Residue, then its C-alpha position, 0 to 999 in steps of 0.5 A: x471828804x470821803x471820811x466825813x461822807x462815811x460818818x467816820x470820826x476823826x478819832x476813828x480814823x486816827x485809831x484805824x491808821x494807828x496814828x494821832x488825831x492831830x496827824x489825821x487833821x494835818x493830812x486832811x488839810x487841803x494843802x498837804x501833800x500825802x506820801x503814797x504810804x499815807x494814802x494807802x493807810x487812808x485807803x485801808x482805813x476807809x475801805x474805798x478804792x484809792x481812786x475815790x481818794x484821789x479824785x475830787x468828786x461831788x457824786x455820792x460814794x458807791x453803794x457798797x461803800x455807803x451800805x458798809x458805812x451805815x452798817x458800821x454806825x449801827 
């Protein structure tokens, strides 16, 4: 959800994490349990606090994260 809200494609996420698109899709499945090392790779790739990846939250992403996401799309 965080990846989508930032407007980062599956391909871009895979590239940032040095993994395959299929692996990214598998890791995004709600039934998948991520290893801590995978969670940290997601955190680095999306440049968000780990807490944003652990807690399901309907609130918008923090303003610094959204600003950076907008700049990356430009």
